[in-house]
KESENU-565768 format. One record per residue (C-alpha): residue number from 1; residue in three letters; chain; x, y, z. Coordinates in nm, 2 decimals. Last residue first. Example, Ala and Ser with C-alpha at 12.3 -4.5 7.8 and 13.67 -1.06 7.14 Angstrom:
KESENU-565768
resi,resn,chain,east,north,up
2,SER,A,1.37,-0.11,0.71
1,ALA,A,1.23,-0.45,0.78
This chain:
KESENU-565768
resi,resn,chain,east,north,up
602,LYS,A,11.49,10.01,8.31
601,LEU,A,11.34,10.35,8.25
600,GLY,A,11.39,10.37,7.87
599,LYS,A,11.24,10.04,7.78
598,ALA,A,10.95,10.08,8.03
597,LEU,A,10.88,10.43,7.89
596,ILE,A,10.87,10.31,7.53
595,LYS,A,10.64,10.02,7.62
594,LEU,A,10.41,10.25,7.82
593,ILE,A,10.39,10.49,7.52
592,GLU,A,10.28,10.20,7.29
591,SER,A,10.02,10.09,7.54
590,ALA,A,9.88,10.45,7.58
589,GLU,A,9.85,10.47,7.19
588,LYS,A,9.65,10.15,7.18
587,LEU,A,9.42,10.27,7.46
586,VAL,A,9.38,10.61,7.29
585,LYS,A,9.28,10.46,6.96
584,ASN,A,9.03,10.22,7.12
583,ARG,A,8.88,10.51,7.31
582,GLU,A,8.85,10.73,7.00
581,VAL,A,8.66,10.45,6.81
580,LYS,A,8.42,10.41,7.09
579,GLU,A,8.37,10.78,7.15
578,ASP,A,8.28,10.87,6.79
577,ALA,A,8.06,11.16,6.92
576,ARG,A,8.34,11.29,7.14
575,PRO,A,8.36,11.32,7.52
574,ALA,A,8.44,11.67,7.66
573,PHE,A,8.53,11.65,8.03
572,ARG,A,8.76,11.35,8.05
571,ALA,A,8.87,11.42,7.69
570,PHE,A,9.04,11.74,7.79
569,GLU,A,9.26,11.59,8.05
568,LEU,A,9.35,11.29,7.83
567,ARG,A,9.43,11.53,7.54
566,SER,A,9.67,11.72,7.77
565,PHE,A,9.84,11.40,7.87
564,PHE,A,9.89,11.30,7.51
563,SER,A,10.03,11.65,7.43
562,SER,A,10.29,11.61,7.70
561,LEU,A,10.38,11.26,7.57
560,ASN,A,10.40,11.38,7.21
559,SER,A,10.64,11.66,7.31
558,LEU,A,10.85,11.41,7.52
557,PHE,A,10.86,11.17,7.23
556,GLU,A,10.98,11.44,6.99
555,GLU,A,11.23,11.58,7.24
554,ASN,A,11.42,11.25,7.27
553,PHE,A,11.43,11.06,7.60
552,ASN,A,11.79,11.09,7.73
551,ARG,A,11.71,11.02,8.10
550,GLU,A,11.77,11.39,8.18
549,ARG,A,11.48,11.46,7.94
548,LEU,A,11.26,11.22,8.14
547,ASN,A,11.33,11.42,8.46
546,CYS,A,11.24,11.74,8.28
545,ILE,A,10.91,11.59,8.15
544,ILE,A,10.83,11.48,8.51
543,ASP,A,10.89,11.83,8.64
542,GLU,A,10.66,11.98,8.38
541,LEU,A,10.39,11.72,8.46
540,LEU,A,10.40,11.84,8.82
539,SER,A,10.46,11.59,9.10
538,CYS,A,10.17,11.50,9.34
537,SER,A,10.27,11.12,9.34
536,PRO,A,10.61,11.22,9.47
535,LEU,A,10.90,11.10,9.25
534,ASN,A,11.07,10.76,9.28
533,LEU,A,11.17,10.78,8.90
532,LYS,A,11.00,10.44,8.83
531,ASP,A,10.71,10.52,9.05
530,VAL,A,10.66,10.87,8.91
529,ILE,A,10.67,10.74,8.56
528,PHE,A,10.44,10.45,8.61
527,GLY,A,10.18,10.66,8.80
526,PHE,A,10.16,10.91,8.52
525,LEU,A,10.11,10.64,8.26
524,SER,A,9.85,10.44,8.45
523,ALA,A,9.68,10.73,8.62
522,TYR,A,9.62,10.91,8.29
521,ILE,A,9.47,10.59,8.13
520,ALA,A,9.25,10.54,8.45
519,SER,A,9.13,10.90,8.43
518,TYR,A,9.05,10.86,8.06
517,PHE,A,8.83,10.56,8.13
516,LYS,A,8.67,10.71,8.44
515,ALA,A,8.56,11.02,8.25
514,PRO,A,8.44,10.82,7.95
513,GLU,A,8.21,10.60,8.16
512,SER,A,8.19,10.24,8.05
511,GLU,A,8.52,10.13,8.22
510,ARG,A,8.64,9.78,8.12
509,LYS,A,8.93,9.90,7.90
508,ALA,A,9.03,10.14,8.18
507,GLN,A,9.08,9.85,8.42
506,VAL,A,9.30,9.67,8.17
505,LEU,A,9.51,9.99,8.14
504,LEU,A,9.52,10.02,8.52
503,SER,A,9.65,9.66,8.55
502,LYS,A,9.92,9.74,8.30
501,ALA,A,10.04,10.04,8.50
500,LYS,A,10.05,9.83,8.83
499,SER,A,10.24,9.55,8.66
498,TYR,A,10.49,9.81,8.52
497,ALA,A,10.54,10.00,8.85
496,ARG,A,10.58,9.71,9.08
495,SER,A,10.95,9.69,9.07
494,SER,A,11.00,10.07,9.06
493,ARG,A,10.78,10.13,9.36
492,ALA,A,10.94,9.85,9.56
491,PHE,A,11.30,9.97,9.47
490,ALA,A,11.21,10.33,9.58
489,ILE,A,11.05,10.20,9.90
488,ASP,A,11.36,10.00,10.01
487,THR,A,11.29,9.81,10.33
486,ILE,A,11.00,9.58,10.24
485,LEU,A,11.08,9.52,9.88
484,ARG,A,11.45,9.48,9.98
483,GLU,A,11.37,9.20,10.22
482,ARG,A,11.16,9.03,9.96
481,ARG,A,11.44,9.06,9.70
480,ARG,A,11.70,8.93,9.94
479,LYS,A,11.48,8.63,10.02
478,VAL,A,11.43,8.55,9.65
477,ALA,A,11.80,8.58,9.58
476,PHE,A,11.89,8.34,9.86
475,ALA,A,11.63,8.09,9.75
474,LEU,A,11.76,8.12,9.39
473,GLY,A,12.12,8.06,9.50
472,LEU,A,12.03,7.77,9.72
471,ALA,A,11.84,7.61,9.43
470,LEU,A,12.14,7.67,9.19
469,ILE,A,12.39,7.52,9.44
468,GLU,A,12.17,7.21,9.49
467,LEU,A,12.12,7.17,9.11
466,PRO,A,12.50,7.20,9.07
465,ILE,A,12.55,6.92,9.33
464,VAL,A,12.30,6.68,9.17
463,ALA,A,12.49,6.59,8.85
462,PHE,A,12.83,6.54,9.02
461,TYR,A,12.68,6.30,9.28
460,TYR,A,12.48,6.10,9.02
459,ILE,A,12.79,6.05,8.81
458,ASP,A,13.00,5.95,9.11
457,ILE,A,12.73,5.71,9.23
456,TRP,A,12.72,5.55,8.89
455,VAL,A,13.10,5.50,8.87
454,PHE,A,13.11,5.37,9.23
453,SER,A,12.87,5.09,9.14
452,SER,A,13.13,4.95,8.90
451,PRO,A,13.41,4.95,9.15
450,GLY,A,13.26,4.68,9.36
449,SER,A,13.04,4.73,9.66
448,LEU,A,13.15,4.72,10.03
447,ARG,A,12.92,4.52,10.25
446,THR,A,13.17,4.24,10.34
445,LYS,A,13.43,4.50,10.44
444,ASN,A,13.22,4.64,10.72
443,PRO,A,13.35,4.99,10.79
442,LYS,A,13.41,5.12,11.13
441,ILE,A,13.34,5.49,11.11
440,TYR,A,13.51,5.71,11.37
439,ALA,A,13.30,5.95,11.58
438,ILE,A,13.50,6.27,11.62
437,ASP,A,13.44,6.56,11.87
436,LYS,A,13.27,6.34,12.12
435,GLY,A,12.96,6.39,12.35
434,VAL,A,12.70,6.28,12.09
433,VAL,A,12.54,6.63,12.05
432,GLN,A,12.23,6.61,11.84
431,VAL,A,12.13,6.77,11.51
430,GLU,A,11.80,6.62,11.38
429,GLU,A,11.59,6.85,11.60
428,LYS,A,11.72,7.16,11.42
427,THR,A,11.56,7.04,11.09
426,GLY,A,11.73,6.90,10.78
425,THR,A,11.64,7.00,10.43
424,TYR,A,11.86,6.80,10.20
423,ILE,A,11.82,6.84,9.82
422,GLY,A,11.92,6.52,9.63
421,PRO,A,11.57,6.41,9.55
420,PRO,A,11.32,6.69,9.51
419,PRO,A,11.17,6.86,9.82
418,ALA,A,10.88,6.72,10.01
417,PRO,A,10.55,6.91,9.98
416,LEU,A,10.49,7.18,10.25
415,GLU,A,10.35,7.06,10.58
414,LYS,A,9.99,7.13,10.66
413,GLY,A,9.91,7.37,10.94
412,GLN,A,10.03,7.40,11.30
411,LEU,A,9.84,7.69,11.47
410,VAL,A,9.94,8.05,11.46
409,ASN,A,9.80,8.26,11.75
408,ILE,A,9.80,8.62,11.63
407,LYS,A,9.78,8.93,11.85
406,ILE,A,9.71,9.26,11.67
405,PRO,A,9.84,9.58,11.80
404,ASN,A,9.59,9.87,11.78
403,THR,A,9.62,10.10,11.49
402,SER,A,9.81,10.43,11.50
401,VAL,A,9.74,10.80,11.44
400,THR,A,10.00,11.07,11.39
399,ARG,A,9.90,11.44,11.36
398,TYR,A,10.06,11.74,11.20
397,LYS,A,9.91,12.08,11.28
396,GLU,A,9.71,12.36,11.11
395,THR,A,9.41,12.26,11.32
394,ALA,A,9.17,12.27,11.02
393,PRO,A,9.45,12.20,10.77
392,ASN,A,9.52,11.86,10.94
391,PHE,A,9.86,11.73,10.82
390,PHE,A,9.90,11.35,10.81
389,SER,A,10.09,11.07,10.98
388,PHE,A,10.01,10.70,10.98
387,SER,A,10.13,10.44,11.24
386,VAL,A,10.08,10.07,11.23
385,PRO,A,10.08,9.92,11.58
384,PRO,A,10.29,9.60,11.63
383,ILE,A,10.18,9.27,11.47
382,VAL,A,10.21,9.03,11.76
381,PHE,A,10.29,8.66,11.75
380,GLU,A,10.19,8.34,11.94
379,GLY,A,10.32,8.01,11.80
378,LYS,A,10.35,7.81,11.48
377,GLU,A,10.62,7.88,11.22
376,ARG,A,10.60,7.97,10.85
375,PRO,A,10.34,8.24,10.86
374,MET,A,10.20,8.37,10.53
373,LEU,A,10.09,8.73,10.46
372,VAL,A,9.88,8.90,10.19
371,ILE,A,9.84,9.28,10.23
370,GLU,A,9.51,9.45,10.16
369,PHE,A,9.54,9.83,10.17
368,VAL,A,9.21,10.02,10.19
367,LYS,A,9.16,10.39,10.12
366,ALA,A,8.84,10.54,10.28
365,ASN,A,8.57,10.80,10.21
364,GLY,A,8.40,10.59,9.94
363,LYS,A,8.62,10.28,9.88
362,GLU,A,8.96,10.36,9.74
361,GLN,A,9.19,10.07,9.64
360,ALA,A,9.52,9.93,9.74
359,HIS,A,9.66,9.58,9.68
358,SER,A,9.97,9.43,9.84
357,GLU,A,10.21,9.17,9.69
356,TYR,A,10.35,8.91,9.93
355,LYS,A,10.49,8.93,10.28
354,ASP,A,10.64,8.62,10.45
353,PHE,A,10.60,8.59,10.83
352,SER,A,10.87,8.41,11.03
351,LYS,A,11.05,8.73,11.11
350,PRO,A,10.74,8.89,11.27
349,LEU,A,10.61,9.19,11.08
348,GLU,A,10.68,9.56,11.10
347,ILE,A,10.44,9.75,10.87
346,LYS,A,10.52,10.08,10.69
345,PRO,A,10.21,10.25,10.58
344,GLU,A,10.10,10.21,10.21
343,GLN,A,10.09,10.55,10.05
342,ILE,A,9.82,10.83,10.09
341,ALA,A,9.88,11.11,9.84
340,ASN,A,9.59,11.00,9.62
339,PHE,A,9.36,10.99,9.92
338,ASN,A,9.35,11.37,9.94
337,GLY,A,9.12,11.46,10.23
336,SER,A,8.84,11.33,10.43
335,GLY,A,8.83,11.03,10.67
334,LYS,A,8.93,10.66,10.66
333,VAL,A,9.27,10.48,10.63
332,GLU,A,9.20,10.11,10.63
331,ILE,A,9.47,9.84,10.67
330,ARG,A,9.36,9.49,10.60
329,LEU,A,9.60,9.20,10.68
328,THR,A,9.51,8.91,10.46
327,PHE,A,9.58,8.54,10.52
326,ALA,A,9.79,8.28,10.35
325,GLU,A,9.84,7.92,10.48
324,ASN,A,10.19,7.78,10.54
323,THR,A,10.13,7.78,10.92
322,LYS,A,9.78,7.81,11.04
321,ILE,A,9.55,8.11,11.11
320,GLU,A,9.20,8.09,11.27
319,THR,A,9.01,8.42,11.30
318,LYS,A,9.06,8.51,10.94
317,ASP,A,9.03,8.83,10.73
316,LEU,A,9.25,9.02,10.97
315,SER,A,9.20,9.38,11.09
314,ALA,A,9.38,9.72,11.10
313,SER,A,9.24,10.07,11.16
312,ILE,A,9.35,10.43,11.07
311,MET,A,9.18,10.77,11.12
310,PHE,A,9.20,11.07,10.89
309,ASP,A,9.16,11.45,10.87
308,GLY,A,9.31,11.61,10.56
307,VAL,A,9.65,11.63,10.39
306,ALA,A,9.86,11.32,10.31
305,GLY,A,10.21,11.42,10.19
304,THR,A,10.43,11.12,10.29
303,PHE,A,10.48,11.19,10.66
302,ASP,A,10.69,10.90,10.81
301,ALA,A,10.95,11.13,10.98
300,PRO,A,10.68,11.35,11.13
299,LYS,A,10.68,11.73,11.05
298,ASN,A,10.72,11.92,11.38
297,ALA,A,10.83,12.24,11.20
296,GLU,A,10.84,12.22,10.82
295,PRO,A,10.50,12.38,10.77
294,LEU,A,10.31,12.29,10.46
293,PRO,A,10.32,12.56,10.19
292,LEU,A,10.02,12.79,10.15
291,ILE,A,9.81,12.80,9.83
290,GLU,A,9.63,13.12,9.74
289,ILE,A,9.33,13.08,9.52
288,GLU,A,9.22,13.32,9.24
287,VAL,A,8.90,13.24,9.05
286,PRO,A,8.87,13.35,8.69
285,ARG,A,8.52,13.47,8.58
284,SER,A,8.28,13.26,8.39
283,ARG,A,8.22,13.28,8.02
282,ILE,A,7.90,13.27,7.81
281,THR,A,7.91,13.29,7.43
280,VAL,A,7.58,13.37,7.27
279,GLN,A,7.37,13.27,6.97
278,GLU,A,7.05,13.48,6.95
277,THR,A,6.68,13.40,6.93
276,ARG,A,6.40,13.64,6.87
275,GLY,A,6.07,13.76,7.03
274,TRP,A,5.75,13.58,6.95
273,PHE,A,5.52,13.89,6.95
272,ASP,A,5.75,14.15,6.82
271,PHE,A,5.45,14.37,6.73
270,PHE,A,5.40,14.47,7.09
269,ASP,A,5.76,14.57,7.15
268,ARG,A,6.11,14.43,7.20
267,PRO,A,5.99,14.08,7.27
266,PRO,A,6.21,13.88,7.52
265,LEU,A,6.53,13.72,7.39
264,GLN,A,6.55,13.34,7.34
263,VAL,A,6.90,13.22,7.40
262,VAL,A,7.12,12.99,7.19
261,GLY,A,7.44,12.83,7.31
260,VAL,A,7.81,12.85,7.36
259,LEU,A,7.98,12.78,7.69
258,GLU,A,8.31,12.89,7.83
257,MET,A,8.48,12.80,8.16
256,PRO,A,8.72,13.06,8.30
255,GLU,A,9.06,12.99,8.44
254,ILE,A,9.12,12.86,8.79
253,THR,A,9.42,13.07,8.90
252,LYS,A,9.69,12.98,9.15
251,LYS,A,9.90,13.19,9.39
250,GLY,A,10.18,13.00,9.55
249,ALA,A,10.25,12.65,9.68
248,THR,A,10.28,12.34,9.45
247,LEU,A,10.06,12.04,9.37
246,ALA,A,9.72,12.19,9.48
245,TYR,A,9.44,11.95,9.52
244,ILE,A,9.11,11.98,9.33
243,SER,A,8.77,11.82,9.38
242,TYR,A,8.55,11.91,9.09
241,ARG,A,8.18,11.99,9.03
240,THR,A,8.02,12.06,8.69
239,LEU,A,7.71,12.22,8.54
238,LEU,A,7.49,12.30,8.84
237,ALA,A,7.17,12.47,8.73
236,ALA,A,7.02,12.80,8.82
235,SER,A,6.69,12.97,8.72
234,TYR,A,6.72,13.32,8.84
233,ARG,A,6.52,13.57,9.06
232,ILE,A,6.67,13.91,9.13
231,GLY,A,6.66,14.04,9.49
230,ASN,A,7.03,14.05,9.55
229,ILE,A,7.05,13.70,9.41
228,VAL,A,6.74,13.48,9.42
227,LYS,A,6.77,13.11,9.33
226,THR,A,6.52,12.88,9.16
225,GLN,A,6.63,12.54,9.07
224,TYR,A,6.72,12.40,8.73
223,ASP,A,6.83,12.04,8.66
222,LEU,A,7.03,12.07,8.34
221,THR,A,7.07,11.73,8.18
220,LYS,A,7.40,11.52,8.17
219,ALA,A,7.55,11.74,8.44
218,THR,A,7.90,11.65,8.53
217,PHE,A,7.99,11.56,8.89
216,GLU,A,8.30,11.47,9.10
215,PRO,A,8.58,11.53,8.85
214,SER,A,8.92,11.49,9.02
213,VAL,A,9.18,11.75,8.94
212,TRP,A,9.54,11.75,9.07
211,PHE,A,9.62,12.12,9.06
210,GLY,A,9.90,12.33,8.92
209,THR,A,9.71,12.44,8.62
208,MET,A,9.34,12.44,8.66
207,LYS,A,9.21,12.50,8.31
206,PRO,A,8.84,12.55,8.27
205,GLU,A,8.71,12.37,7.96
204,LYS,A,8.64,12.58,7.66
203,SER,A,8.36,12.54,7.41
202,ILE,A,8.12,12.35,7.64
201,SER,A,7.79,12.30,7.47
200,LEU,A,7.44,12.45,7.51
199,GLN,A,7.18,12.39,7.24
198,ALA,A,6.91,12.58,7.43
197,VAL,A,6.85,12.87,7.67
196,ASN,A,6.52,13.03,7.78
195,LEU,A,6.60,13.35,7.96
194,ARG,A,6.65,13.45,8.33
193,THR,A,6.97,13.25,8.35
192,TYR,A,7.23,13.13,8.59
191,LEU,A,7.46,12.84,8.49
190,TRP,A,7.68,12.71,8.78
189,PHE,A,8.04,12.59,8.79
188,GLU,A,8.16,12.43,9.11
187,VAL,A,8.50,12.39,9.27
186,THR,A,8.57,12.20,9.59
185,ILE,A,8.91,12.23,9.74
184,LYS,A,9.09,11.94,9.92
183,GLU,A,9.42,12.03,10.08
182,GLY,A,9.74,11.91,9.90
181,LEU,A,9.93,12.24,9.97
180,TYR,A,9.73,12.44,10.22
179,ALA,A,9.43,12.65,10.13
178,LYS,A,9.32,13.01,10.08
177,LYS,A,9.02,13.10,9.86
176,LYS,A,8.83,12.80,9.98
175,SER,A,8.50,12.64,9.86
174,ALA,A,8.55,12.76,9.51
173,TRP,A,8.27,12.91,9.30
172,ALA,A,8.26,12.98,8.92
171,SER,A,7.95,13.15,8.80
170,ILE,A,7.83,13.12,8.44
169,PHE,A,7.60,13.40,8.31
168,VAL,A,7.26,13.47,8.15
167,LYS,A,7.04,13.77,8.23
166,ASP,A,7.33,13.98,8.35
165,GLY,A,7.26,14.19,8.67
164,ALA,A,7.38,13.99,8.96
163,VAL,A,7.58,14.23,9.19
162,GLN,A,7.93,14.17,9.30
161,GLU,A,8.12,14.38,9.56
160,SER,A,7.95,14.22,9.86
159,SER,A,8.03,13.86,9.76
158,LEU,A,7.73,13.64,9.68
157,LYS,A,7.72,13.32,9.89
156,PRO,A,7.76,12.96,9.77
155,GLU,A,7.50,12.72,9.92
154,GLY,A,7.59,12.52,10.23
153,ALA,A,7.28,12.61,10.43
152,LYS,A,6.97,12.72,10.25
151,GLY,A,6.89,13.09,10.32
150,GLN,A,6.66,13.21,10.60
149,GLY,A,6.39,13.49,10.60
148,GLY,A,6.10,13.25,10.55
147,GLN,A,6.27,13.14,10.23
146,ARG,A,6.56,13.32,10.08
145,GLY,A,6.73,13.22,9.76
144,GLY,A,7.09,13.12,9.79
143,GLY,A,7.38,13.27,9.60
142,PRO,A,7.59,13.17,9.30
141,VAL,A,7.81,13.44,9.15
140,GLY,A,7.72,13.77,8.99
139,SER,A,7.77,13.93,8.66
138,PRO,A,7.83,14.31,8.65
137,GLN,A,7.55,14.57,8.62
136,ARG,A,7.53,14.81,8.33
135,SER,A,7.49,15.17,8.44
134,PRO,A,7.14,15.33,8.45
133,ALA,A,7.09,15.62,8.21
132,GLY,A,7.04,15.96,8.37
131,LYS,A,7.05,16.02,8.74
130,VAL,A,7.09,15.70,8.95
129,VAL,A,6.86,15.49,9.17
128,GLU,A,7.04,15.19,9.32
127,ILE,A,6.79,14.94,9.46
126,ASP,A,6.86,14.75,9.79
125,ILE,A,6.63,14.45,9.87
124,PRO,A,6.51,14.35,10.22
123,GLN,A,6.47,13.98,10.27
122,THR,A,6.12,13.82,10.27
121,SER,A,5.92,13.72,10.57
120,TYR,A,5.71,13.42,10.69
119,LEU,A,5.51,13.41,11.01
118,LYS,A,5.34,13.08,11.12
117,GLY,A,4.98,13.07,11.24
116,GLY,A,4.85,12.90,10.93
115,VAL,A,5.01,13.15,10.70
114,ASN,A,5.10,13.50,10.83
113,ILE,A,5.28,13.72,10.58
112,LYS,A,5.57,13.96,10.62
111,VAL,A,5.74,14.20,10.37
110,SER,A,6.10,14.31,10.43
109,PRO,A,6.18,14.66,10.32
108,ILE,A,6.25,14.79,9.97
107,THR,A,6.57,14.99,10.02
106,LEU,A,6.69,15.29,9.83
105,THR,A,7.05,15.36,9.74
104,GLY,A,7.07,15.71,9.58
103,THR,A,6.81,15.91,9.39
102,LYS,A,6.47,16.02,9.51
101,ARG,A,6.10,15.94,9.52
100,PRO,A,6.15,15.60,9.35
99,ALA,A,5.86,15.44,9.15
98,LEU,A,5.72,15.10,9.23
97,ALA,A,5.50,14.86,9.02
96,TYR,A,5.38,14.57,9.24
95,ILE,A,5.33,14.20,9.15
94,TYR,A,5.18,13.94,9.39
93,ASN,A,5.27,13.59,9.26
92,ARG,A,5.09,13.29,9.39
91,THR,A,5.23,12.93,9.34
90,VAL,A,5.02,12.63,9.45
89,ARG,A,5.16,12.28,9.49
88,SER,A,4.95,11.96,9.46
87,GLU,A,5.06,11.61,9.57
86,MET,A,4.90,11.28,9.47
85,LYS,A,5.02,10.97,9.65
84,THR,A,5.00,10.62,9.50
83,GLY,A,5.36,10.63,9.38
82,VAL,A,5.45,10.99,9.35
81,ILE,A,5.19,11.18,9.15
80,SER,A,5.25,11.55,9.08
79,ILE,A,5.00,11.84,9.05
78,SER,A,5.11,12.20,8.97
77,THR,A,4.88,12.50,9.05
76,SER,A,4.91,12.86,8.93
75,SER,A,4.82,13.20,9.06
74,SER,A,4.85,13.56,8.94
73,SER,A,4.85,13.90,9.10
72,THR,A,4.83,14.27,9.01
71,SER,A,4.96,14.60,9.15
70,GLY,A,4.98,14.97,9.08
69,LEU,A,5.18,15.29,9.11
68,ILE,A,5.31,15.23,9.46
67,ASP,A,5.54,15.53,9.54
66,TRP,A,5.87,15.46,9.71
65,ASP,A,6.12,15.61,9.95
64,PRO,A,5.87,15.63,10.25
63,MET,A,5.78,15.26,10.22
62,PRO,A,5.54,15.16,10.50
61,PRO,A,5.50,14.78,10.51
60,LEU,A,5.32,14.60,10.22
59,GLU,A,5.04,14.37,10.32
58,PRO,A,5.05,14.01,10.19
57,GLN,A,4.73,13.86,10.06
56,PRO,A,4.58,13.61,10.30
55,ALA,A,4.65,13.24,10.29
54,GLY,A,4.35,13.01,10.26
53,SER,A,4.48,12.80,9.97
52,ILE,A,4.83,12.81,10.10
51,GLY,A,4.89,12.45,10.20
50,SER,A,5.09,12.29,9.93
49,GLY,A,5.35,12.57,9.89
48,GLU,A,5.46,12.89,9.72
47,LEU,A,5.41,13.26,9.80
46,THR,A,5.60,13.48,9.56
45,LEU,A,5.63,13.86,9.61
44,THR,A,5.73,14.03,9.28
43,LEU,A,5.86,14.39,9.28
42,GLN,A,5.88,14.56,8.94
41,VAL,A,6.10,14.87,8.93
40,GLN,A,6.00,15.20,8.76
39,GLU,A,6.20,15.47,8.59
38,GLY,A,6.19,15.84,8.67
37,GLU,A,6.55,15.85,8.80
36,SER,A,6.75,15.57,8.65
35,ILE,A,6.74,15.21,8.76
34,THR,A,6.98,14.96,8.92
33,THR,A,6.86,14.64,9.09
32,ARG,A,6.65,14.49,8.82
31,ASP,A,6.33,14.28,8.77
30,VAL,A,6.28,14.26,9.14
29,SER,A,6.25,13.96,9.38
28,ALA,A,6.08,13.87,9.71
27,THR,A,6.03,13.53,9.86
26,PHE,A,5.78,13.33,10.07
25,SER,A,5.82,12.96,10.10
24,ILE,A,5.58,12.69,10.23
23,ASP,A,5.62,12.32,10.29
22,ALA,A,5.30,12.24,10.46
21,GLY,A,5.28,12.13,10.83
20,CYS,A,5.05,12.41,10.95
19,LEU,A,4.81,12.38,10.65
18,ALA,A,4.81,12.00,10.66
17,ALA,A,4.73,12.01,11.03
16,PHE,A,4.46,12.27,10.98
15,LEU,A,4.30,12.06,10.70
14,LEU,A,4.32,11.75,10.92
13,PHE,A,4.15,11.94,11.21
12,ILE,A,3.88,12.08,10.98
11,LEU,A,3.81,11.73,10.84
10,ILE,A,3.79,11.58,11.20
9,ALA,A,3.55,11.85,11.31
8,THR,A,3.33,11.79,11.00
7,LEU,A,3.33,11.42,11.07
6,ASN,A,3.22,11.48,11.43
5,GLY,A,2.94,11.71,11.32
4,ILE,A,2.82,11.45,11.07
3,ARG,A,2.81,11.20,11.35
2,ARG,A,2.61,11.44,11.57
1,MET,A,2.36,11.49,11.29
């Protein structure tokens, strides 16, 4: 008996612990927020969680503005199995019919319930009671449902002048309504519905003229979650999320997204048992954003347009470095902001170091530059700090960050292969002072050759001299080119533009996701033009077309180019059924456009 008593106590303790630690929510919603005098409003209190089996029924507080006409309740249980663990979740709905006692703005007060010793409460709900027919309520924007009196952090909030009343609508939300040029803005499009919807498709993409647009998320299937806006319960699903960066200052507009689909309408009366379906077009509202120019005061000389909050670091891929052996200097710019505007920082290198092609790529919240270097002399060297300047919109100030200096001890490595015959490569050690200006040669007549050998020496001499001159000229030209690539940014961008564009086309061919494929094509052509013309990477397409027109490109080509860029933008968000055929066609067309651009921008 004592053992049974102990087991009972343990079970009661575990049940109590499960009840106290359960994930419980308590929310209130109404079927509408505007009614006419004499109509009713339906209040639904929803208690949901895995430990509410012993929870009491909520008690309504005093409501002097309302008459309670009746009430009912319902309960449902869902069971899910995750691995070897089975979880059950209970949902209880307490439904009340309320009638207003007067007109005006009436409040349904907060309702409280005690579950397992913890108090949960709903949010108050305002109801507009008007004389005559109720007015139609405008569409809302995303808002967070309330649980235990607190909303989820980070969710979009409903503005005070907007009330959710439509049964199906799209909401456009922007993380900032005022931002600086080049500052990151997150834009989301949400579907809110109180009806069953099907066969949804995007009929019109949201245009974001004047922004660099980077798609972050596109829903393949709609993942609904419950949200309560001004007391009305909706099923909400995120459709798309973008990161956008303004290219010019001024007032900008994010134009509406448009969907078409089929909704199932509720029954009109008792005989309309199944209800009916109707095809609808759903549009979001435009979003206005004010873009502020970057301040001119205190702008660093090396500022190239980066906006955000960053840090910079430098490292080497080797701990032991030898002469005539390549190693990689890795510069990492890490943080949050517009990585597209970050260019390779200027690096001061020791004179005996040769710099080769660099490679840049984005990795998560960082942009990494990998620069291949090769030392020609042994000794101890220092790569000075590498600086990087950006504008921080949070502090509204420019900031310059730098890497630590890197000390390098270069050891003697393998010697380079011997030069071809006839090319002299003397060293400094071979030149010695003999103490006299002229040292006369005393020939030994017995060792002089006959005239026949002189002919062959003469031929060999005149054959080798031009090769020596050519080799010296090539070496001088290569050195000048390397120096110019380091000091002349415009020349470096122009020289590397074609290989960079071709590389992006090859990368696009390997991409399996349509959005990444079309983004790579866009970046290839757009990047080639701005690099050849030495324009900022955040230039507008209209400005680029004007620059190409000044370079005598014909109007037909410019019109086709502008149309091609528009097709790429649209295709990123609306892939076609014959996607494989279309991608091959786009890739071929992009290659032809690149050839024409390369020929005209020599």
